N, C-alpha and C positions, 0 to 999 in steps of 0.2 A: 474361536476365537479369533483365528488366523481371519476368515474372512471377513466379519466385522471387524476388522482393522483397514483392512483392502478396499471395504466401501466408506471407509472413514477418511481414509487415504487420498481415495478417486474423488468423491465431495466436495471435499474441501480445494485440490487440485484444481477441480472443474471451476470452483469460486472465485479464485485467487490468478490463476493464469492470465484472464483480461485484463490488458493496460488501463490500469485506475490510478488516480494521483499518486499513491506511496509508492505503487510499482515506478510510475515515470520519476518521481524524485530519487528512487533507489536506482535507476537504472543511468541516470543523469552523474549519482556521485560515484556508481560504477565505471563507468568510462572514464573519469577521472580521476581515479582510483584513491579517494577520498574516505579517511574513515569505514573502508566497508563494513569492516569486521564490528567494528560500533553497532552502524547501521540496523546491517542483517542483523545481529543479534533482534535489536530493537522491536523490529519489525516480527522477528520470529517469537518471540517471548512473550509479546503484545497481543500477535493473535494468539496464542497456548492459553494467557488466562483470559481472551476473550471467549476462546470455545471452552474452558471449563464453566467459565460463567453461564454460559448458554446451556451446559449438558446440565451442573447443578438446577437450572429452571429460573435463570432471572429473566430472561427473556417476559414471563411472566409478570414481574417486579416491574419492569422497565413500561409496561401496559399500563400499569399503576398507575404511573407519573405523567401525565396527557403534556404537561407543561415543559416536559426533557425535549422531545421530539423537536417541536419546532424551533424551540431554541438554539438545538444542533444542526439542524439543517439549515438555519440562515446563518448561523455563524461559520458552520463549516463551508459554506456555499462561499462566502464572503471573503474567508483563506485562500479557499481554492482559485477565486478568481484572480483573486491580487499575485500569485505567485503564476498564475497563465500570462497577468498582462508582461509581467518581468521576466516570463522568458520569450515570448514574443518582442519585447525589447529588446534583448539580447540576441534575437535571431536577425536584428534588423544593425542594432547598431556594434555589436561585437564582431569584428575581423579576423580573430584568431582564432587556431584549433587547437588540438592538442599537443602541444608545444612546451617547453623549458621556458619559454615566453608566454606562457599563457598568463591568461589574470591569475593572481592569487589565490590559495586555496580560499574554500570556506573556514571558518575558523569550528573546531569539533563541537562548542558549545550552539552554537549557530544550527546547523547540523542537526544534534542531539535535539532540538526543541522542533525543530522544521519536521523532523522523521517521527516525533512524539504526534505531534499539528496533524499533517496528514494522516495518521491513525484512531487517535483519540478525538478526534475534533471531527471527522467524517461519519456520518451516519450509517452510508454505506457496510462500513466495517462493522457497525453492530447488526443490522441487517442479513450481514453474508456469516456472521459467526455467532453470536448471541441468539438471535432469532432465529436463524433458516438452520445451520446447523445445531444448535439446541433443539429443534422439535423434530427432527430427523432423527437424531439420539436416541429421542424416548421409546422407538420402535424397537430399537435393542435391548433395552428393559431384562433384565436388573447387569448385562452388562456393555451402557450405555457408554461407560468412563472408557472401554475397549475401543469402542466409534471414536469416543475425543481423540483417542491417544495417537491413532490413526490419521484424525483431521490437522491433530499438532503437530506432525511427522511432515505430514506433506508442506506445511507453510514453513520448519525449517529447510527441509529443501530445495524447493522453491524459492525462497529469499538469496539465501547462498548464494545461490546457485545462478540466478539472477545478478545479484551483486558482481562477483568473483567471475563470472562466465560474459557479464560486459568488456571485460577487459580484452578481451578476443578482436571485440570491432574495433578498441584503439588505433589501431593503422591506420582503417578507412576515417576516422574520425580526426586523424592530424589533418585532414583540409579540411579549413575553414568551410567551405560548401554542405560538406555534410552536417559538420558539427551547427550550421543555421537551421536546417532543415530539420533538424534533431530539437530545436529549440523552439519552432515554428509546430512542431508537430506534437509536443509536449505544451504547449500555448492554449493548442487547439482542442485538446484532450481534458484540460483541466478547463478551458471555457464551456466545452460540453458538458463536462461534470456541475458542473456549478450551476449552468441552467437547468438540468433536471434537478437538481437538490429544491432550488426555487420555487418548481413546478409539479414536486412531487404533491399528489394528494388533489 
């Protein structure tokens, strides 16, 4: 049982450790120390729900709705692209770093809605959790839920480590040049993700 849990943990961690739209947003909010617990919780709970759906076999149901994939893909691409443009604009127009005189914090409602969009409007999240993790879990039947529990635990550990660990870099990010580099990097990552979503298939 422990080996199945560990396999699920390692599988999920390998999927989410790469910087994507959701991770980049949480990293930025963690650096600013804005709503970290709420946003980390949203990411972890959302992953747990998606993993549970995959283990329960929802991946097959998704394949039965061919119209859902392109709607999610193009909608997600548009959202990610807009956020990427916003980050690039900040990289070239915002001169401050992380200081008391920095820009106003993002309102909690805006942060929550943005985080939910990065999670639930991103087809990659479904491919990684519902389809990929769900399909692998079938190899461990009838103990697939132990695999799923390991995968969900990895998400919980990773998102809270990312959100709260980001503050360790806060002294560096107090320098305006470092913050501009981060925003530029996030903008390019979002642009690459948007292009990949549009060109899938």
